Structure formats: C-alpha cells, structure tokens
mmCIF file of the N, C-alpha and C atoms, coordinates in Angstrom:
data_MODEL
# 
_entry.id   MODEL 
# 
loop_
_atom_site.group_PDB 
_atom_site.id 
_atom_site.type_symbol 
_atom_site.label_atom_id 
_atom_site.label_alt_id 
_atom_site.label_comp_id 
_atom_site.label_asym_id 
_atom_site.label_entity_id 
_atom_site.label_seq_id 
_atom_site.pdbx_PDB_ins_code 
_atom_site.Cartn_x 
_atom_site.Cartn_y 
_atom_site.Cartn_z 
_atom_site.occupancy 
_atom_site.B_iso_or_equiv 
_atom_site.pdbx_formal_charge 
_atom_site.auth_seq_id 
_atom_site.auth_comp_id 
_atom_site.auth_asym_id 
_atom_site.auth_atom_id 
_atom_site.pdbx_PDB_model_num 
ATOM 1   N N  . MET A 1 1  ? -127.522 16.319 57.356 1.00 0.00 ? 1  MET A N  1 
ATOM 2   C CA . MET A 1 1  ? -126.815 17.734 56.791 1.00 0.00 ? 1  MET A CA 1 
ATOM 3   C C  . MET A 1 1  ? -125.486 17.101 57.083 1.00 0.00 ? 1  MET A C  1 
ATOM 4   N N  . ALA A 1 2  ? -124.425 17.637 56.023 1.00 0.00 ? 2  ALA A N  1 
ATOM 5   C CA . ALA A 1 2  ? -123.178 17.828 56.104 1.00 0.00 ? 2  ALA A CA 1 
ATOM 6   C C  . ALA A 1 2  ? -122.699 18.223 57.069 1.00 0.00 ? 2  ALA A C  1 
ATOM 7   N N  . SER A 1 3  ? -121.441 17.910 57.553 1.00 0.00 ? 3  SER A N  1 
ATOM 8   C CA . SER A 1 3  ? -120.696 18.421 58.733 1.00 0.00 ? 3  SER A CA 1 
ATOM 9   C C  . SER A 1 3  ? -119.198 18.699 58.275 1.00 0.00 ? 3  SER A C  1 
ATOM 10  N N  . ILE A 1 4  ? -118.689 20.004 58.568 1.00 0.00 ? 4  ILE A N  1 
ATOM 11  C CA . ILE A 1 4  ? -117.271 20.123 58.015 1.00 0.00 ? 4  ILE A CA 1 
ATOM 12  C C  . ILE A 1 4  ? -116.664 21.125 59.118 1.00 0.00 ? 4  ILE A C  1 
ATOM 13  N N  . ASN A 1 5  ? -115.280 21.168 59.324 1.00 0.00 ? 5  ASN A N  1 
ATOM 14  C CA . ASN A 1 5  ? -114.889 21.745 60.319 1.00 0.00 ? 5  ASN A CA 1 
ATOM 15  C C  . ASN A 1 5  ? -114.052 23.362 60.027 1.00 0.00 ? 5  ASN A C  1 
ATOM 16  N N  . VAL A 1 6  ? -114.258 24.255 60.477 1.00 0.00 ? 6  VAL A N  1 
ATOM 17  C CA . VAL A 1 6  ? -113.881 25.552 60.230 1.00 0.00 ? 6  VAL A CA 1 
ATOM 18  C C  . VAL A 1 6  ? -112.787 26.358 61.109 1.00 0.00 ? 6  VAL A C  1 
ATOM 19  N N  . HIS A 1 7  ? -111.771 26.476 60.715 1.00 0.00 ? 7  HIS A N  1 
ATOM 20  C CA . HIS A 1 7  ? -110.790 27.342 61.842 1.00 0.00 ? 7  HIS A CA 1 
ATOM 21  C C  . HIS A 1 7  ? -110.824 28.694 61.762 1.00 0.00 ? 7  HIS A C  1 
ATOM 22  N N  . VAL A 1 8  ? -111.217 29.311 62.886 1.00 0.00 ? 8  VAL A N  1 
ATOM 23  C CA . VAL A 1 8  ? -111.252 30.785 62.802 1.00 0.00 ? 8  VAL A CA 1 
ATOM 24  C C  . VAL A 1 8  ? -110.688 31.227 64.089 1.00 0.00 ? 8  VAL A C  1 
ATOM 25  N N  . SER A 1 9  ? -110.597 32.348 64.107 1.00 0.00 ? 9  SER A N  1 
ATOM 26  C CA . SER A 1 9  ? -109.517 33.302 65.230 1.00 0.00 ? 9  SER A CA 1 
ATOM 27  C C  . SER A 1 9  ? -110.494 33.006 66.425 1.00 0.00 ? 9  SER A C  1 
ATOM 28  N N  . ASP A 1 10 ? -109.497 33.096 67.667 1.00 0.00 ? 10 ASP A N  1 
ATOM 29  C CA . ASP A 1 10 ? -110.585 33.085 68.780 1.00 0.00 ? 10 ASP A CA 1 
ATOM 30  C C  . ASP A 1 10 ? -111.356 34.156 68.937 1.00 0.00 ? 10 ASP A C  1 
ATOM 31  N N  . GLN A 1 11 ? -110.960 35.583 68.412 1.00 0.00 ? 11 GLN A N  1 
ATOM 32  C CA . GLN A 1 11 ? -111.885 36.695 68.243 1.00 0.00 ? 11 GLN A CA 1 
ATOM 33  C C  . GLN A 1 11 ? -112.999 36.509 67.709 1.00 0.00 ? 11 GLN A C  1 
ATOM 34  N N  . LEU A 1 12 ? -112.949 35.889 66.259 1.00 0.00 ? 12 LEU A N  1 
ATOM 35  C CA . LEU A 1 12 ? -114.246 35.657 65.774 1.00 0.00 ? 12 LEU A CA 1 
ATOM 36  C C  . LEU A 1 12 ? -115.116 34.469 66.552 1.00 0.00 ? 12 LEU A C  1 
ATOM 37  N N  . LEU A 1 13 ? -114.766 33.401 67.288 1.00 0.00 ? 13 LEU A N  1 
ATOM 38  C CA . LEU A 1 13 ? -115.311 32.417 67.446 1.00 0.00 ? 13 LEU A CA 1 
ATOM 39  C C  . LEU A 1 13 ? -115.907 32.952 68.994 1.00 0.00 ? 13 LEU A C  1 
ATOM 40  N N  . ALA A 1 14 ? -115.269 33.967 69.531 1.00 0.00 ? 14 ALA A N  1 
ATOM 41  C CA . ALA A 1 14 ? -115.933 34.636 70.767 1.00 0.00 ? 14 ALA A CA 1 
ATOM 42  C C  . ALA A 1 14 ? -117.070 35.432 70.320 1.00 0.00 ? 14 ALA A C  1 
ATOM 43  N N  . GLU A 1 15 ? -116.893 36.056 69.255 1.00 0.00 ? 15 GLU A N  1 
ATOM 44  C CA . GLU A 1 15 ? -117.778 37.217 68.702 1.00 0.00 ? 15 GLU A CA 1 
ATOM 45  C C  . GLU A 1 15 ? -119.153 36.241 68.159 1.00 0.00 ? 15 GLU A C  1 
ATOM 46  N N  . LEU A 1 16 ? -119.200 34.794 67.163 1.00 0.00 ? 16 LEU A N  1 
ATOM 47  C CA . LEU A 1 16 ? -119.739 34.328 66.807 1.00 0.00 ? 16 LEU A CA 1 
ATOM 48  C C  . LEU A 1 16 ? -120.834 33.571 68.292 1.00 0.00 ? 16 LEU A C  1 
ATOM 49  N N  . GLN A 1 17 ? -119.887 33.353 69.405 1.00 0.00 ? 17 GLN A N  1 
ATOM 50  C CA . GLN A 1 17 ? -120.515 32.480 70.459 1.00 0.00 ? 17 GLN A CA 1 
ATOM 51  C C  . GLN A 1 17 ? -121.097 33.786 71.256 1.00 0.00 ? 17 GLN A C  1 
ATOM 52  N N  . ALA A 1 18 ? -121.005 35.014 71.268 1.00 0.00 ? 18 ALA A N  1 
ATOM 53  C CA . ALA A 1 18 ? -121.852 36.132 71.972 1.00 0.00 ? 18 ALA A CA 1 
ATOM 54  C C  . ALA A 1 18 ? -122.996 36.312 71.075 1.00 0.00 ? 18 ALA A C  1 
ATOM 55  N N  . LYS A 1 19 ? -122.897 36.302 69.715 1.00 0.00 ? 19 LYS A N  1 
ATOM 56  C CA . LYS A 1 19 ? -123.743 36.682 68.738 1.00 0.00 ? 19 LYS A CA 1 
ATOM 57  C C  . LYS A 1 19 ? -125.110 35.527 68.853 1.00 0.00 ? 19 LYS A C  1 
ATOM 58  N N  . ALA A 1 20 ? -124.773 34.515 69.153 1.00 0.00 ? 20 ALA A N  1 
ATOM 59  C CA . ALA A 1 20 ? -125.251 33.357 69.156 1.00 0.00 ? 20 ALA A CA 1 
ATOM 60  C C  . ALA A 1 20 ? -126.173 33.143 70.203 1.00 0.00 ? 20 ALA A C  1 
ATOM 61  N N  . ALA A 1 21 ? -125.547 33.559 71.315 1.00 0.00 ? 21 ALA A N  1 
ATOM 62  C CA . ALA A 1 21 ? -126.245 33.420 72.350 1.00 0.00 ? 21 ALA A CA 1 
ATOM 63  C C  . ALA A 1 21 ? -127.292 34.739 72.689 1.00 0.00 ? 21 ALA A C  1 
ATOM 64  N N  . ALA A 1 22 ? -126.879 35.566 72.325 1.00 0.00 ? 22 ALA A N  1 
ATOM 65  C CA . ALA A 1 22 ? -128.039 36.551 72.197 1.00 0.00 ? 22 ALA A CA 1 
ATOM 66  C C  . ALA A 1 22 ? -129.006 36.424 71.462 1.00 0.00 ? 22 ALA A C  1 
ATOM 67  N N  . ALA A 1 23 ? -128.923 35.726 70.401 1.00 0.00 ? 23 ALA A N  1 
ATOM 68  C CA . ALA A 1 23 ? -130.033 35.654 69.026 1.00 0.00 ? 23 ALA A CA 1 
ATOM 69  C C  . ALA A 1 23 ? -130.785 34.131 69.683 1.00 0.00 ? 23 ALA A C  1 
ATOM 70  N N  . GLY A 1 24 ? -130.317 33.516 70.712 1.00 0.00 ? 24 GLY A N  1 
ATOM 71  C CA . GLY A 1 24 ? -130.545 32.210 70.931 1.00 0.00 ? 24 GLY A CA 1 
ATOM 72  C C  . GLY A 1 24 ? -130.957 31.349 70.417 1.00 0.00 ? 24 GLY A C  1 
ATOM 73  N N  . LYS A 1 25 ? -129.515 31.124 69.255 1.00 0.00 ? 25 LYS A N  1 
ATOM 74  C CA . LYS A 1 25 ? -128.921 30.090 68.578 1.00 0.00 ? 25 LYS A CA 1 
ATOM 75  C C  . LYS A 1 25 ? -127.921 29.366 68.904 1.00 0.00 ? 25 LYS A C  1 
ATOM 76  N N  . THR A 1 26 ? -127.513 28.249 68.071 1.00 0.00 ? 26 THR A N  1 
ATOM 77  C CA . THR A 1 26 ? -126.271 27.982 68.086 1.00 0.00 ? 26 THR A CA 1 
ATOM 78  C C  . THR A 1 26 ? -125.505 28.506 67.565 1.00 0.00 ? 26 THR A C  1 
ATOM 79  N N  . VAL A 1 27 ? -123.857 28.307 67.557 1.00 0.00 ? 27 VAL A N  1 
ATOM 80  C CA . VAL A 1 27 ? -122.969 28.893 66.744 1.00 0.00 ? 27 VAL A CA 1 
ATOM 81  C C  . VAL A 1 27 ? -122.755 28.070 65.628 1.00 0.00 ? 27 VAL A C  1 
ATOM 82  N N  . ASP A 1 28 ? -123.414 26.681 65.560 1.00 0.00 ? 28 ASP A N  1 
ATOM 83  C CA . ASP A 1 28 ? -123.717 26.529 64.062 1.00 0.00 ? 28 ASP A CA 1 
ATOM 84  C C  . ASP A 1 28 ? -124.545 27.040 63.227 1.00 0.00 ? 28 ASP A C  1 
ATOM 85  N N  . GLU A 1 29 ? -125.751 27.042 63.832 1.00 0.00 ? 29 GLU A N  1 
ATOM 86  C CA . GLU A 1 29 ? -126.892 27.758 63.162 1.00 0.00 ? 29 GLU A CA 1 
ATOM 87  C C  . GLU A 1 29 ? -126.571 29.445 62.877 1.00 0.00 ? 29 GLU A C  1 
ATOM 88  N N  . LEU A 1 30 ? -125.948 29.844 63.445 1.00 0.00 ? 30 LEU A N  1 
ATOM 89  C CA . LEU A 1 30 ? -125.519 31.504 63.132 1.00 0.00 ? 30 LEU A CA 1 
ATOM 90  C C  . LEU A 1 30 ? -124.633 31.529 62.181 1.00 0.00 ? 30 LEU A C  1 
ATOM 91  N N  . ALA A 1 31 ? -123.370 30.411 62.118 1.00 0.00 ? 31 ALA A N  1 
ATOM 92  C CA . ALA A 1 31 ? -122.570 30.674 61.102 1.00 0.00 ? 31 ALA A CA 1 
ATOM 93  C C  . ALA A 1 31 ? -123.132 29.827 59.699 1.00 0.00 ? 31 ALA A C  1 
ATOM 94  N N  . GLU A 1 32 ? -123.926 29.050 60.057 1.00 0.00 ? 32 GLU A N  1 
ATOM 95  C CA . GLU A 1 32 ? -124.794 28.494 58.749 1.00 0.00 ? 32 GLU A CA 1 
ATOM 96  C C  . GLU A 1 32 ? -125.356 29.767 58.195 1.00 0.00 ? 32 GLU A C  1 
ATOM 97  N N  . GLU A 1 33 ? -125.817 30.567 58.644 1.00 0.00 ? 33 GLU A N  1 
ATOM 98  C CA . GLU A 1 33 ? -126.518 31.923 58.156 1.00 0.00 ? 33 GLU A CA 1 
ATOM 99  C C  . GLU A 1 33 ? -125.779 33.144 57.687 1.00 0.00 ? 33 GLU A C  1 
ATOM 100 N N  . ALA A 1 34 ? -124.819 32.998 58.039 1.00 0.00 ? 34 ALA A N  1 
ATOM 101 C CA . ALA A 1 34 ? -123.785 33.989 57.991 1.00 0.00 ? 34 ALA A CA 1 
ATOM 102 C C  . ALA A 1 34 ? -123.179 33.472 56.398 1.00 0.00 ? 34 ALA A C  1 
ATOM 103 N N  . LEU A 1 35 ? -122.940 32.026 56.383 1.00 0.00 ? 35 LEU A N  1 
ATOM 104 C CA . LEU A 1 35 ? -122.237 31.905 55.256 1.00 0.00 ? 35 LEU A CA 1 
ATOM 105 C C  . LEU A 1 35 ? -123.389 31.693 53.860 1.00 0.00 ? 35 LEU A C  1 
ATOM 106 N N  . ARG A 1 36 ? -124.594 31.533 54.177 1.00 0.00 ? 36 ARG A N  1 
ATOM 107 C CA . ARG A 1 36 ? -125.500 31.744 53.290 1.00 0.00 ? 36 ARG A CA 1 
ATOM 108 C C  . ARG A 1 36 ? -125.970 33.303 52.792 1.00 0.00 ? 36 ARG A C  1 
ATOM 109 N N  . LYS A 1 37 ? -125.579 33.937 53.340 1.00 0.00 ? 37 LYS A N  1 
ATOM 110 C CA . LYS A 1 37 ? -125.813 35.091 53.400 1.00 0.00 ? 37 LYS A CA 1 
ATOM 111 C C  . LYS A 1 37 ? -124.715 35.811 52.518 1.00 0.00 ? 37 LYS A C  1 
ATOM 112 N N  . GLY A 1 38 ? -123.639 35.437 53.291 1.00 0.00 ? 38 GLY A N  1 
ATOM 113 C CA . GLY A 1 38 ? -122.392 35.753 52.383 1.00 0.00 ? 38 GLY A CA 1 
ATOM 114 C C  . GLY A 1 38 ? -122.467 34.975 50.623 1.00 0.00 ? 38 GLY A C  1 
ATOM 115 N N  . LEU A 1 39 ? -122.688 33.677 50.655 1.00 0.00 ? 39 LEU A N  1 
ATOM 116 C CA . LEU A 1 39 ? -122.870 33.300 49.153 1.00 0.00 ? 39 LEU A CA 1 
ATOM 117 C C  . LEU A 1 39 ? -123.834 34.046 48.309 1.00 0.00 ? 39 LEU A C  1 
ATOM 118 N N  . GLU A 1 40 ? -125.031 34.382 49.102 1.00 0.00 ? 40 GLU A N  1 
ATOM 119 C CA . GLU A 1 40 ? -126.225 34.887 48.521 1.00 0.00 ? 40 GLU A CA 1 
ATOM 120 C C  . GLU A 1 40 ? -125.598 36.437 47.807 1.00 0.00 ? 40 GLU A C  1 
ATOM 121 N N  . GLU A 1 41 ? -124.799 37.037 48.696 1.00 0.00 ? 41 GLU A N  1 
ATOM 122 C CA . GLU A 1 41 ? -124.408 38.085 48.372 1.00 0.00 ? 41 GLU A CA 1 
ATOM 123 C C  . GLU A 1 41 ? -123.658 38.438 46.993 1.00 0.00 ? 41 GLU A C  1 
ATOM 124 N N  . GLN A 1 42 ? -122.532 37.081 47.218 1.00 0.00 ? 42 GLN A N  1 
ATOM 125 C CA . GLN A 1 42 ? -121.439 36.789 46.417 1.00 0.00 ? 42 GLN A CA 1 
ATOM 126 C C  . GLN A 1 42 ? -122.132 36.592 44.829 1.00 0.00 ? 42 GLN A C  1 
ATOM 127 N N  . SER A 1 43 ? -123.135 35.997 45.176 1.00 0.00 ? 43 SER A N  1 
ATOM 128 C CA . SER A 1 43 ? -124.045 36.016 43.584 1.00 0.00 ? 43 SER A CA 1 
ATOM 129 C C  . SER A 1 43 ? -124.473 37.371 43.348 1.00 0.00 ? 43 SER A C  1 
ATOM 130 N N  . TRP A 1 44 ? -125.065 37.964 44.339 1.00 0.00 ? 44 TRP A N  1 
ATOM 131 C CA . TRP A 1 44 ? -125.795 39.282 43.580 1.00 0.00 ? 44 TRP A CA 1 
ATOM 132 C C  . TRP A 1 44 ? -124.611 40.002 42.709 1.00 0.00 ? 44 TRP A C  1 
ATOM 133 N N  . GLN A 1 45 ? -123.451 40.125 43.369 1.00 0.00 ? 45 GLN A N  1 
ATOM 134 C CA . GLN A 1 45 ? -122.132 40.559 43.073 1.00 0.00 ? 45 GLN A CA 1 
ATOM 135 C C  . GLN A 1 45 ? -121.505 40.034 41.534 1.00 0.00 ? 45 GLN A C  1 
ATOM 136 N N  . ASP A 1 46 ? -121.831 38.707 41.496 1.00 0.00 ? 46 ASP A N  1 
ATOM 137 C CA . ASP A 1 46 ? -121.388 38.317 40.521 1.00 0.00 ? 46 ASP A CA 1 
ATOM 138 C C  . ASP A 1 46 ? -122.222 38.602 38.958 1.00 0.00 ? 46 ASP A C  1 
ATOM 139 N N  . LEU A 1 47 ? -123.774 38.869 39.749 1.00 0.00 ? 47 LEU A N  1 
ATOM 140 C CA . LEU A 1 47 ? -124.781 39.177 38.427 1.00 0.00 ? 47 LEU A CA 1 
ATOM 141 C C  . LEU A 1 47 ? -124.422 40.719 38.403 1.00 0.00 ? 47 LEU A C  1 
ATOM 142 N N  . LEU A 1 48 ? -124.057 41.373 39.174 1.00 0.00 ? 48 LEU A N  1 
ATOM 143 C CA . LEU A 1 48 ? -123.744 43.047 38.603 1.00 0.00 ? 48 LEU A CA 1 
ATOM 144 C C  . LEU A 1 48 ? -122.793 42.941 38.154 1.00 0.00 ? 48 LEU A C  1 
ATOM 145 N N  . THR A 1 49 ? -121.642 42.180 38.257 1.00 0.00 ? 49 THR A N  1 
ATOM 146 C CA . THR A 1 49 ? -120.430 42.232 37.243 1.00 0.00 ? 49 THR A CA 1 
ATOM 147 C C  . THR A 1 49 ? -120.759 41.877 35.995 1.00 0.00 ? 49 THR A C  1 
ATOM 148 N N  . TYR A 1 50 ? -121.306 40.857 35.949 1.00 0.00 ? 50 TYR A N  1 
ATOM 149 C CA . TYR A 1 50 ? -122.025 40.125 34.678 1.00 0.00 ? 50 TYR A CA 1 
ATOM 150 C C  . TYR A 1 50 ? -122.779 41.278 33.617 1.00 0.00 ? 50 TYR A C  1 
ATOM 151 N N  . GLY A 1 51 ? -123.626 41.867 34.483 1.00 0.00 ? 51 GLY A N  1 
ATOM 152 C CA . GLY A 1 51 ? -124.601 43.027 33.694 1.00 0.00 ? 51 GLY A CA 1 
ATOM 153 C C  . GLY A 1 51 ? -123.658 44.160 33.365 1.00 0.00 ? 51 GLY A C  1 
ATOM 154 N N  . ARG A 1 52 ? -122.769 44.684 34.081 1.00 0.00 ? 52 ARG A N  1 
ATOM 155 C CA . ARG A 1 52 ? -121.554 45.603 33.823 1.00 0.00 ? 52 ARG A CA 1 
ATOM 156 C C  . ARG A 1 52 ? -120.787 45.168 32.857 1.00 0.00 ? 52 ARG A C  1 
ATOM 157 N N  . GLU A 1 53 ? -120.552 44.152 32.502 1.00 0.00 ? 53 GLU A N  1 
ATOM 158 C CA . GLU A 1 53 ? -119.278 43.593 31.572 1.00 0.00 ? 53 GLU A CA 1 
ATOM 159 C C  . GLU A 1 53 ? -120.326 43.711 30.222 1.00 0.00 ? 53 GLU A C  1 
ATOM 160 N N  . GLN A 1 54 ? -121.743 43.299 30.302 1.00 0.00 ? 54 GLN A N  1 
ATOM 161 C CA . GLN A 1 54 ? -122.550 43.341 28.998 1.00 0.00 ? 54 GLN A CA 1 
ATOM 162 C C  . GLN A 1 54 ? -122.871 44.686 29.040 1.00 0.00 ? 54 GLN A C  1 
ATOM 163 N N  . GLY A 1 55 ? -123.323 45.146 29.733 1.00 0.00 ? 55 GLY A N  1 
ATOM 164 C CA . GLY A 1 55 ? -123.547 46.733 29.290 1.00 0.00 ? 55 GLY A CA 1 
ATOM 165 C C  . GLY A 1 55 ? -122.703 47.581 28.551 1.00 0.00 ? 55 GLY A C  1 
ATOM 166 N N  . ARG A 1 56 ? -121.313 47.230 29.236 1.00 0.00 ? 56 ARG A N  1 
ATOM 167 C CA . ARG A 1 56 ? -119.850 47.956 28.424 1.00 0.00 ? 56 ARG A CA 1 
ATOM 168 C C  . ARG A 1 56 ? -119.752 47.378 26.897 1.00 0.00 ? 56 ARG A C  1 
ATOM 169 N N  . ALA A 1 57 ? -119.995 45.911 26.924 1.00 0.00 ? 57 ALA A N  1 
ATOM 170 C CA . ALA A 1 57 ? -120.119 45.379 25.711 1.00 0.00 ? 57 ALA A CA 1 
ATOM 171 C C  . ALA A 1 57 ? -120.891 45.829 24.582 1.00 0.00 ? 57 ALA A C  1 
ATOM 172 N N  . SER A 1 58 ? -122.279 46.064 25.200 1.00 0.00 ? 58 SER A N  1 
ATOM 173 C CA . SER A 1 58 ? -123.407 46.387 24.191 1.00 0.00 ? 58 SER A CA 1 
ATOM 174 C C  . SER A 1 58 ? -122.787 47.996 23.579 1.00 0.00 ? 58 SER A C  1 
ATOM 175 N N  . GLY A 1 59 ? -122.313 48.648 24.140 1.00 0.00 ? 59 GLY A N  1 
ATOM 176 C CA . GLY A 1 59 ? -122.042 50.260 23.661 1.00 0.00 ? 59 GLY A CA 1 
ATOM 177 C C  . GLY A 1 59 ? -122.863 51.247 24.477 1.00 0.00 ? 59 GLY A C  1 
ATOM 178 N N  . HIS A 1 60 ? -124.124 50.746 24.810 1.00 0.00 ? 60 HIS A N  1 
ATOM 179 C CA . HIS A 1 60 ? -124.948 51.249 25.168 1.00 0.00 ? 60 HIS A CA 1 
ATOM 180 C C  . HIS A 1 60 ? -124.762 51.929 26.689 1.00 0.00 ? 60 HIS A C  1 
ATOM 181 N N  . THR A 1 61 ? -124.933 53.464 26.798 1.00 0.00 ? 61 THR A N  1 
ATOM 182 C CA . THR A 1 61 ? -124.802 54.171 27.986 1.00 0.00 ? 61 THR A CA 1 
ATOM 183 C C  . THR A 1 61 ? -126.139 54.165 28.882 1.00 0.00 ? 61 THR A C  1 
ATOM 184 N N  . VAL A 1 62 ? -125.490 54.820 30.361 1.00 0.00 ? 62 VAL A N  1 
ATOM 185 C CA . VAL A 1 62 ? -126.679 54.347 31.259 1.00 0.00 ? 62 VAL A CA 1 
ATOM 186 C C  . VAL A 1 62 ? -127.887 55.523 30.717 1.00 0.00 ? 62 VAL A C  1 
ATOM 187 N N  . GLU A 1 63 ? -127.728 56.553 29.895 1.00 0.00 ? 63 GLU A N  1 
ATOM 188 C CA . GLU A 1 63 ? -128.789 57.502 29.294 1.00 0.00 ? 63 GLU A CA 1 
ATOM 189 C C  . GLU A 1 63 ? -129.373 56.578 28.515 1.00 0.00 ? 63 GLU A C  1 
ATOM 190 N N  . ASP A 1 64 ? -129.398 55.795 27.338 1.00 0.00 ? 64 ASP A N  1 
ATOM 191 C CA . ASP A 1 64 ? -129.936 54.652 26.465 1.00 0.00 ? 64 ASP A CA 1 
ATOM 192 C C  . ASP A 1 64 ? -131.002 53.736 27.519 1.00 0.00 ? 64 ASP A C  1 
ATOM 193 N N  . VAL A 1 65 ? -130.902 53.372 28.455 1.00 0.00 ? 65 VAL A N  1 
ATOM 194 C CA . VAL A 1 65 ? -131.320 52.441 29.241 1.00 0.00 ? 65 VAL A CA 1 
ATOM 195 C C  . VAL A 1 65 ? -133.007 52.994 29.571 1.00 0.00 ? 65 VAL A C  1 
ATOM 196 N N  . PRO A 1 66 ? -133.366 53.701 29.801 1.00 0.00 ? 66 PRO A N  1 
ATOM 197 C CA . PRO A 1 66 ? -134.906 53.974 29.770 1.00 0.00 ? 66 PRO A CA 1 
ATOM 198 C C  . PRO A 1 66 ? -135.454 54.017 28.295 1.00 0.00 ? 66 PRO A C  1 
ATOM 199 N N  . GLU A 1 67 ? -134.862 54.255 27.213 1.00 0.00 ? 67 GLU A N  1 
ATOM 200 C CA . GLU A 1 67 ? -135.763 54.023 25.634 1.00 0.00 ? 67 GLU A CA 1 
ATOM 201 C C  . GLU A 1 67 ? -135.459 52.460 25.549 1.00 0.00 ? 67 GLU A C  1 
ATOM 202 N N  . ILE A 1 68 ? -134.556 51.683 25.712 1.00 0.00 ? 68 ILE A N  1 
ATOM 203 C CA . ILE A 1 68 ? -134.405 50.432 25.854 1.00 0.00 ? 68 ILE A CA 1 
ATOM 204 C C  . ILE A 1 68 ? -135.576 49.415 26.186 1.00 0.00 ? 68 ILE A C  1 
ATOM 205 N N  . VAL A 1 69 ? -135.668 49.850 27.718 1.00 0.00 ? 69 VAL A N  1 
ATOM 206 C CA . VAL A 1 69 ? -136.780 49.532 28.367 1.00 0.00 ? 69 VAL A CA 1 
ATOM 207 C C  . VAL A 1 69 ? -138.090 49.605 27.915 1.00 0.00 ? 69 VAL A C  1 
ATOM 208 N N  . LYS A 1 70 ? -138.557 50.851 27.704 1.00 0.00 ? 70 LYS A N  1 
ATOM 209 C CA . LYS A 1 70 ? -139.755 51.325 26.558 1.00 0.00 ? 70 LYS A CA 1 
ATOM 210 C C  . LYS A 1 70 ? -139.718 50.497 25.245 1.00 0.00 ? 70 LYS A C  1 
ATOM 211 N N  . GLU A 1 71 ? -138.685 50.088 24.778 1.00 0.00 ? 71 GLU A N  1 
ATOM 212 C CA . GLU A 1 71 ? -138.712 49.239 23.329 1.00 0.00 ? 71 GLU A CA 1 
ATOM 213 C C  . GLU A 1 71 ? -139.001 47.864 23.586 1.00 0.00 ? 71 GLU A C  1 
ATOM 214 N N  . TRP A 1 72 ? -138.287 47.613 24.609 1.00 0.00 ? 72 TRP A N  1 
ATOM 215 C CA . TRP A 1 72 ? -138.708 46.218 24.986 1.00 0.00 ? 72 TRP A CA 1 
ATOM 216 C C  . TRP A 1 72 ? -140.019 45.650 25.477 1.00 0.00 ? 72 TRP A C  1 
ATOM 217 N N  . ARG A 1 73 ? -140.816 46.987 26.689 1.00 0.00 ? 73 ARG A N  1 
ATOM 218 C CA . ARG A 1 73 ? -141.981 46.805 26.897 1.00 0.00 ? 73 ARG A CA 1 
ATOM 219 C C  . ARG A 1 73 ? -143.063 46.739 25.591 1.00 0.00 ? 73 ARG A C  1 
ATOM 220 N N  . ARG A 1 74 ? -142.560 48.038 24.434 1.00 0.00 ? 74 ARG A N  1 
ATOM 221 C CA . ARG A 1 74 ? -143.729 47.787 23.319 1.00 0.00 ? 74 ARG A CA 1 
ATOM 222 C C  . ARG A 1 74 ? -143.745 46.477 22.851 1.00 0.00 ? 74 ARG A C  1 
ATOM 223 N N  . GLU A 1 75 ? -142.401 46.044 23.046 1.00 0.00 ? 75 GLU A N  1 
ATOM 224 C CA . GLU A 1 75 ? -142.389 44.307 21.943 1.00 0.00 ? 75 GLU A CA 1 
ATOM 225 C C  . GLU A 1 75 ? -143.164 43.220 23.030 1.00 0.00 ? 75 GLU A C  1 
ATOM 226 N N  . GLN A 1 76 ? -142.783 43.509 24.150 1.00 0.00 ? 76 GLN A N  1 
ATOM 227 C CA . GLN A 1 76 ? -143.577 42.350 24.822 1.00 0.00 ? 76 GLN A CA 1 
ATOM 228 C C  . GLN A 1 76 ? -145.315 42.377 24.777 1.00 0.00 ? 76 GLN A C  1 
ATOM 229 N N  . ARG A 1 77 ? -145.765 43.776 24.817 1.00 0.00 ? 77 ARG A N  1 
ATOM 230 C CA . ARG A 1 77 ? -147.276 44.169 24.988 1.00 0.00 ? 77 ARG A CA 1 
ATOM 231 C C  . ARG A 1 77 ? -147.494 43.629 23.466 1.00 0.00 ? 77 ARG A C  1 
ATOM 232 N N  . ALA A 1 78 ? -146.747 43.612 22.366 1.00 0.00 ? 78 ALA A N  1 
ATOM 233 C CA . ALA A 1 78 ? -147.310 43.386 21.162 1.00 0.00 ? 78 ALA A CA 1 
ATOM 234 C C  . ALA A 1 78 ? -147.417 42.210 20.898 1.00 0.00 ? 78 ALA A C  1 
ATOM 235 N N  . ARG A 1 79 ? -147.129 41.204 21.411 1.00 0.00 ? 79 ARG A N  1 
ATOM 236 C CA . ARG A 1 79 ? -146.829 39.765 21.467 1.00 0.00 ? 79 ARG A CA 1 
ATOM 237 C C  . ARG A 1 79 ? -148.212 39.172 21.515 1.00 0.00 ? 79 ARG A C  1 
# 
C-alpha cells in the first residue's frame, strides 16, 4: 500500500482521531474511507454534469424523457 503525507488543521485531526476511536479504526483507515467516498461522490457529480450538458445539447426537455425511454425500450425488445 502506498503512503502519503497530508497536512490538516489541528481541529480536523482531532475530529478524525475522535471519530476513528469511536469506530474502532485507525485515523489512516478513516481518512482512506473519507477520501474514497469523496472521490466516488466527485465521480457521480461529474457524471451528472455530463448528463445535464448532453441533455441540453440534445434539445430535449425533461418532459420528453418518458417518451424517449419508451422508444428506446421498444427498440431493445425488437432486437
């Protein structure tokens, strides 16, 4: 496993230490979980942004979506 140094405020370190102790984990374990969750959340936000941009570029509105989905499903069943 790779190792990095991260500088955090004294307040954040104290919070990490308290939460880690309460969860029966090390600060490193808790920090890794938090980083992983943050990266996953950022990936979702990136995907949502991409979807919104593609939706705007398509010219379709939210009201068009149910019919587009129905048509796509019909096409899939016809395969």
